C-alpha positions as CSV (number, residue, x, y, z in Angstrom):
1,M,22.4,-38.4,-32.9
2,K,21.5,-35.3,-30.8
3,K,19.6,-32.2,-32.9
4,E,19.4,-29.1,-31.2
5,F,17.5,-25.8,-32.2
6,K,19.7,-23.4,-31.7
7,S,17.8,-20.1,-29.9
8,E,19.7,-16.7,-28.7
9,K,18.7,-17.8,-25.2
10,N,15.8,-20.4,-23.9
11,A,13.9,-18.2,-22.8
12,Y,11.9,-20.8,-20.5
13,R,11.9,-19.8,-16.7
14,F,12.8,-22.5,-14.2
15,A,12.3,-22.0,-11.1
16,A,15.5,-22.1,-8.6
17,T,13.6,-23.9,-5.6
18,T,11.0,-26.1,-6.0
19,T,9.0,-29.5,-5.6
20,Q,8.8,-32.8,-7.7
21,E,4.9,-32.4,-6.9
22,E,5.3,-28.3,-8.2
23,L,7.2,-29.5,-11.4
24,A,4.3,-32.0,-12.3
25,G,1.7,-29.6,-11.6
26,R,3.2,-26.9,-13.8
27,I,4.3,-29.4,-16.6
28,S,2.4,-29.8,-20.4
29,A,0.1,-32.8,-19.4
30,C,1.2,-33.9,-22.8
31,D,4.4,-33.3,-24.3
32,G,6.2,-32.6,-20.0
33,A,7.5,-34.9,-17.9
34,V,9.4,-35.2,-14.7
35,C,11.8,-38.1,-13.5
36,K,13.7,-39.1,-10.8
37,F,16.8,-40.4,-11.4
38,N,19.1,-41.3,-8.2
39,N,19.2,-38.2,-6.4
40,H,18.4,-35.9,-9.7
41,V,15.2,-35.2,-10.8
42,L,14.6,-34.5,-15.0
43,V,12.5,-31.9,-16.2
44,V,11.2,-31.7,-19.7
45,N,8.9,-29.2,-21.2
46,Y,7.3,-27.9,-24.1
47,C,7.2,-24.0,-24.9
48,W,6.5,-22.1,-27.5
49,C,10.2,-22.5,-29.5
50,G,10.4,-26.2,-28.9
51,F,11.1,-28.4,-26.1
52,V,13.5,-27.6,-23.0
53,A,14.7,-29.3,-20.2
54,A,16.2,-28.6,-16.8
55,V,18.2,-30.8,-13.4
56,Y,16.7,-30.5,-10.3
57,K,19.1,-32.0,-7.6
58,F,17.5,-33.0,-3.8
59,T,18.4,-30.1,-0.9
60,E,16.0,-32.9,1.9
61,T,15.2,-36.2,2.4
62,P,12.3,-37.7,3.4
63,E,14.3,-38.4,6.7
64,E,15.3,-35.1,7.4
65,T,11.6,-33.8,7.0
66,G,9.1,-36.2,7.5
67,L,8.0,-35.5,4.0
68,S,7.2,-37.5,1.1
69,E,9.8,-37.2,-1.3
70,C,7.4,-35.6,-3.8
71,E,7.4,-32.9,-1.1
72,C,11.2,-32.5,-0.6
73,R,13.0,-29.4,-2.3
74,L,14.7,-29.6,-4.9
75,A,17.5,-26.8,-6.4
76,L,18.1,-26.1,-10.1
77,C,21.4,-27.5,-11.4
78,K,21.2,-26.7,-14.9
79,K,18.8,-25.4,-17.5
80,S,19.2,-26.5,-21.2
81,E,20.1,-23.1,-23.1
82,C,18.9,-24.3,-26.1
83,T,15.6,-26.1,-27.3
84,F,15.3,-29.8,-28.7
85,E,13.4,-31.0,-31.2
86,D,11.0,-33.2,-29.5
87,G,11.0,-34.6,-25.8
88,G,12.8,-37.0,-26.2
89,H,16.3,-35.5,-27.3
90,A,15.5,-32.9,-24.2
91,M,15.7,-35.9,-22.2
92,V,19.2,-37.3,-23.1
93,W,20.6,-34.0,-22.4
94,A,18.6,-34.3,-18.8
95,L,20.1,-37.9,-18.3
96,S,23.6,-36.8,-19.8
97,Q,23.8,-33.5,-17.1
98,A,22.8,-35.8,-14.6
99,L,25.3,-38.4,-14.9
């Protein structure tokens, strides 16, 4: 069962465009995760009010750019409006949005 903490608005700001490399450098080393899932990247992080999540989609490919996958551009698709009790529940939300 998914438990969410309701807040007026999730104040965490996810970048509109970024890369996996940049995301990995900005999340909490202990409580965050950046996970590639098909042509999406799922992100979970801890902020002052709980765990937050976002889903990004690739806008470039290594074949197009000659860059490694972690350097290809991503665009923000969705971000959680609420916070979650832990990173696992946040990741379940992100995964459900990418399916």
